[in-house]
C-alpha positions in Angstrom: -84.5 -63.0 80.4 -86.2 -66.4 80.2 -89.3 -64.9 78.7 -87.3 -63.2 75.9 -85.3 -66.5 75.3 -88.6 -68.4 75.2 -90.0 -66.1 72.5 -86.7 -66.4 70.5 -86.5 -70.2 70.7 -90.1 -70.6 69.6 -89.2 -69.1 66.2 -86.2 -71.4 65.7 -86.1 -74.8 64.0 -84.7 -77.8 66.0 -80.9 -78.1 65.7 -79.6 -80.7 63.2 -79.4 -84.1 64.9 -81.4 -83.1 68.0 -84.2 -85.4 68.9 -87.7 -84.2 69.5 -87.4 -85.0 73.2 -84.2 -83.0 73.6 -85.7 -80.1 71.7 -88.8 -80.1 73.9 -86.6 -80.2 77.0 -84.6 -77.1 75.9 -87.7 -75.2 75.1 -89.4 -76.3 78.3 -86.5 -75.1 80.4 -86.7 -71.6 78.9 -90.5 -71.3 78.7 -91.6 -72.7 82.1 -92.2 -69.3 83.8 -94.8 -68.3 81.2 -96.8 -71.5 82.0 -97.0 -70.9 85.7 -99.9 -69.3 87.4 -101.6 -69.1 90.8 -100.0 -71.4 93.5 -97.3 -72.7 91.2 -96.1 -69.2 90.4 -96.0 -68.3 94.1 -94.1 -71.6 94.9 -91.6 -70.9 92.0 -91.0 -67.3 93.1 -90.5 -68.4 96.7 -88.1 -71.2 95.7 -86.1 -68.8 93.5 -85.8 -66.3 96.4 -84.6 -69.0 98.8 -82.1 -70.3 96.3 -80.8 -66.8 95.6 -80.4 -66.0 99.3 -78.7 -69.3 100.0 -76.2 -68.9 97.2 -75.4 -65.4 98.4 -74.9 -66.6 102.0 -72.5 -69.4 100.8 -70.5 -67.0 98.6 -69.9 -64.1 101.0 -69.7 -66.3 104.2 -70.5 -63.5 106.7 -69.1 -63.6 110.2 -71.9 -64.0 112.9 -71.9 -61.3 115.5 -71.9 -64.0 118.2 -68.4 -65.2 117.2 -66.9 -61.7 117.9 -66.8 -60.6 121.5 -66.6 -56.9 120.5 -69.7 -57.1 118.4 -71.6 -58.9 121.1 -70.7 -56.3 123.7 -71.7 -53.5 121.4 -75.1 -55.1 120.7 -75.7 -55.6 124.4 -75.1 -51.9 125.1 -77.5 -50.6 122.5 -81.0 -49.7 123.5 -84.0 -51.9 122.6 -86.9 -50.0 124.1 -88.2 -49.1 120.6 -88.8 -52.8 119.8 -90.7 -53.2 123.1 -93.2 -50.6 122.0 -93.3 -52.0 118.5 -94.1 -55.5 119.7 -96.7 -54.2 122.1 -98.4 -52.4 119.1 -98.0 -55.1 116.5 -99.3 -58.0 118.6 -103.0 -56.7 118.9 -102.7 -55.5 115.3 -101.8 -59.0 114.0 -104.6 -60.5 116.0 -107.1 -58.0 114.6 -105.8 -58.5 111.0 -106.1 -62.3 111.2 -109.5 -62.2 112.8 -110.8 -59.6 110.2 -109.5 -61.6 107.3 -111.0 -64.8 108.7 -114.4 -63.1 109.3 -114.3 -61.5 105.9 -113.8 -64.9 104.3 -116.5 -66.6 106.3 -119.1 -63.9 105.5 -118.2 -64.0 101.8 -118.3 -67.8 101.6 -122.1 -68.0 100.6 -121.5 -65.8 97.5 -118.2 -67.3 96.4 -119.9 -69.3 93.6 -122.1 -66.4 92.7 -119.3 -63.8 92.4 -116.2 -65.6 91.1 -114.0 -62.5 91.5 -114.7 -62.1 95.2 -111.7 -64.2 96.1 -109.4 -61.5 94.7 -110.9 -59.0 97.1 -110.1 -61.2 100.0 -106.4 -61.4 99.1 -105.2 -58.0 100.5 -106.5 -58.9 104.0 -104.5 -62.1 104.1 -101.4 -60.6 102.6 -101.4 -57.7 105.1 -101.9 -60.2 108.0 -98.8 -62.1 106.9 -96.8 -58.8 106.5 -97.7 -57.7 110.0 -97.0 -61.1 111.4 -93.5 -61.1 109.8 -92.9 -57.6 111.2 -93.9 -58.8 114.7 -91.5 -61.7 114.5 -88.8 -59.4 113.3 -89.2 -57.0 116.2 -89.3 -59.9 118.7 -86.0 -61.0 117.2 -84.5 -57.5 117.5 -85.9 -57.2 121.0 -84.2 -60.4 122.0 -81.0 -59.3 120.4 -80.3 -55.7 121.3 -79.8 -54.9 124.9 -79.5 -58.6 125.9 -77.5 -60.4 123.1 -79.8 -63.4 123.4 -80.4 -64.0 119.7 -77.4 -63.1 117.5 -77.9 -65.7 114.7 -79.5 -63.1 112.5 -76.9 -60.3 113.0 -73.5 -60.4 111.3 -70.4 -58.2 111.5 -68.5 -56.2 109.0 -64.8 -56.3 109.8 -63.4 -52.7 109.7 -60.0 -53.8 108.4 -61.4 -55.5 105.3 -64.4 -53.2 104.6 -62.6 -49.9 104.9 -64.8 -48.7 107.8 -63.8 -46.7 110.8 -64.8 -49.5 113.1 -66.6 -52.9 113.2 -70.3 -52.6 112.4 -73.2 -55.0 112.9 -75.3 -55.9 109.8 -79.0 -56.3 110.4 -79.5 -59.5 108.4 -82.9 -60.0 110.0 -84.2 -56.9 108.4 -83.0 -58.0 104.9 -84.7 -61.4 105.6 -87.9 -59.6 106.5 -87.7 -57.5 103.3 -87.4 -60.7 101.1 -90.8 -61.7 102.5 -92.8 -58.5 102.9 -91.6 -56.4 99.9 -92.8 -59.0 97.3 -96.2 -59.0 99.0 -96.3 -55.2 98.8 -95.6 -55.5 95.1 -98.4 -58.0 94.7 -100.7 -55.7 96.6 -99.9 -52.7 94.4 -99.5 -54.6 91.1 -102.2 -57.3 91.2 -104.7 -56.1 93.8 -104.6 -52.4 93.1 -103.6 -51.9 89.4 -105.0 -55.2 88.1 -101.8 -56.7 86.8 -101.6 -60.5 86.6 -99.3 -62.5 88.8 -97.0 -63.4 85.9 -96.7 -59.7 85.1 -95.5 -58.8 88.6 -93.3 -61.9 88.9 -90.4 -60.2 87.1 -90.5 -57.2 89.4 -90.6 -59.5 92.5 -87.5 -61.5 91.3 -85.5 -58.3 90.5 -86.5 -56.7 93.8 -85.3 -59.7 95.8 -82.1 -59.7 93.7 -81.3 -56.1 94.6 -82.1 -56.7 98.2 -79.7 -59.7 98.3 -77.0 -57.7 96.4 -77.3 -54.8 98.9 -76.8 -57.2 101.8 -73.8 -58.9 100.1 -72.1 -55.6 99.4 -71.4 -55.2 103.2 -69.1 -58.3 103.2 -67.2 -57.7 99.9 -63.7 -56.8 100.8 -62.6 -55.2 97.6 -63.8 -51.5 97.5 -64.3 -51.4 93.8 -66.3 -54.6 93.6 -68.3 -53.6 96.7 -69.4 -50.3 95.1 -70.1 -51.9 91.8 -72.4 -54.3 93.6 -74.1 -51.3 95.3 -74.6 -49.6 92.0 -76.0 -52.8 90.5 -78.5 -53.0 93.3 -79.5 -49.3 92.7 -79.8 -50.0 89.0 -82.2 -52.9 89.6 -84.2 -50.7 91.9 -84.5 -48.1 89.0 -85.5 -50.8 86.6 -88.2 -52.2 88.9 -89.5 -48.6 89.6 -89.7 -48.0 85.8 -91.8 -51.2 85.4 -94.1 -50.1 88.2 -94.5 -46.7 86.6 -95.5 -48.5 83.4 -98.2 -50.3 85.4 -99.5 -47.0 86.6 -99.6 -45.5 83.1 -101.3 -48.6 81.7 -103.9 -48.4 84.5 -104.6 -44.7 83.8 -105.0 -45.4 80.1 -107.4 -48.4 80.4 -109.6 -47.3 83.3 -112.3 -44.7 83.7 -111.8 -41.7 85.9 -115.3 -42.5 87.3 -114.1 -45.8 88.7 -113.9 -46.0 92.5 -110.5 -44.9 93.9 -109.2 -44.1 90.4 -106.6 -41.7 91.8 -105.8 -43.6 95.0 -104.6 -46.7 93.2 -101.9 -45.1 91.1 -100.9 -42.9 94.1 -100.2 -45.9 96.3 -97.9 -47.4 93.6 -96.0 -44.1 93.3 -95.8 -43.8 97.0 -94.3 -47.3 97.3 -91.6 -46.4 94.8 -90.7 -43.3 96.8 -90.7 -45.4 100.1 -88.2 -47.8 98.5 -86.1 -44.8 97.5 -86.0 -43.7 101.2 -84.9 -47.2 102.1 -82.1 -46.8 99.6 -81.0 -43.5 101.1 -80.8 -45.1 104.6 -78.8 -48.0 103.1 -76.3 -45.6 101.4 -76.0 -43.6 104.6 -75.2 -46.8 106.4 -72.6 -47.9 103.8 -70.9 -44.6 104.1 -71.2 -44.5 107.9 -73.1 -41.3 107.8 -75.4 -42.9 110.5 -74.7 -45.2 113.3 -75.9 -48.8 113.5 -78.5 -47.7 116.1 -79.8 -45.0 113.9 -79.9 -47.4 111.0 -81.9 -50.0 113.0 -84.4 -47.4 114.3 -84.9 -45.8 110.8 -85.5 -49.2 109.2 -87.9 -50.2 111.9 -89.8 -46.9 111.7 -90.0 -47.2 107.9 -91.3 -50.8 108.1 -94.0 -49.9 110.5 -95.0 -46.6 108.8 -95.1 -47.9 105.2 -97.1 -51.0 106.0 -99.6 -49.1 108.2 -100.2 -46.6 105.4 -100.6 -49.4 102.8 -103.0 -51.2 105.2 -105.1 -48.0 105.6 -105.1 -47.3 101.9 -106.2 -50.9 101.1 -109.0 -50.7 103.5 -110.5 -47.9 101.3 -109.5 -49.6 98.0 -111.0 -53.0 99.0 -114.2 -51.5 100.4 -114.8 -49.4 97.3 -114.0 -52.2 94.8 -116.0 -54.7 96.8 -119.0 -52.3 96.9 -118.8 -51.8 93.1 -118.5 -55.5 92.5 -121.6 -56.2 94.6 -123.6 -53.5 92.9 -122.8 -54.8 89.5 -123.5 -58.4 90.5 -126.8 -57.6 92.1 -127.9 -55.5 89.1 -126.9 -58.2 86.6 -128.4 -61.2 88.3 -132.1 -62.0 89.0 -131.9 -63.2 92.5 -135.6 -63.4 92.9 -135.9 -65.8 90.0 -133.1 -67.9 91.3 -134.8 -68.1 94.7 -138.1 -69.2 93.1 -136.3 -71.9 91.1 -134.6 -73.1 94.2 -137.8 -73.2 96.2 -139.6 -75.0 93.5 -136.9 -77.6 93.1 -136.4 -78.1 96.9 -140.0 -77.9 97.9 -139.2 -75.7 100.9 -139.4 -71.9 101.1 -136.2 -70.1 101.9 -135.9 -67.1 104.3 -133.4 -65.2 102.2 -131.8 -65.2 98.7 -128.4 -66.1 100.2 -130.0 -69.2 101.8 -131.4 -70.2 98.3 -127.9 -69.5 96.8 -126.3 -71.8 99.3 -128.8 -74.5 98.5 -128.0 -74.1 94.8 -124.2 -74.4 95.6 -124.8 -77.7 97.5 -126.9 -79.0 94.6 -124.2 -78.2 92.1 
């Protein structure tokens, strides 16, 4: 919306009587997203998501499960063994991902100045490390909540009398909090790292995705049935809109890239697969809203989907990153005369080098 308003205002003349400073302020408020990139864009998206979630929490004012004895007793009776297994599996995986990303960065450090695009190939490793760390913290929270009732701050309760349900039902707020962090990262992985979209191109999909996640959570606590289901439909409509945008990314990628490029079919497939995975999340959500599944089944299904989807994405990006990094190195080595660069470095430094990378590191220090 801001992008469209920015384009529209650029074609308008300043209003009569408006000073240049006021006109610049109005245009700046509308056009600031188009001028953000890199770290500023990430900070702006994060701030927007935090503000959106905070406003939603203040408006709906959910009842914590800890304040209702019946909800606390139900949570304490529910099994938690699944999260014990999940934590046991995620802990070594997180350690492995962090160490792998760190080693990958350190080994690529000598050629960062020779291959400017190499940093973009390091991004998936760090994003996946953060995703699995968030999943680990989520399952630790669920483990400390279900079966013991130790941590109930991230679980809220839907009152049966106001929500039209057959009985009080806990709402897994912690899973929606996790989704606000990990889903945007998945979109960045698919849009930027796989399909080559810029960060400002995927920013809209991220904002709308976090919006429909927050709306889906708010719908649980809306007492009026009509408004509640209108909110649910709005959330589903935003999902369809984001999915349409991602399909356009796929079509643009297919049109602008050669079929001989590495992982040409795998990159669009992971984007379509992510859209279908989000659809499965929507089916689980609707089943929960209509009480077709119990809260225990909902929690297990969400947890299984979180682990399964992110593991598949991780495996796919191991292949995508390896293939793209290999192609990049081949192109770089074929287009650069490393022998000549080494000779120049030795002549300038007066000392022979044992490898081209050592000569490259010397050149980086000199520059």
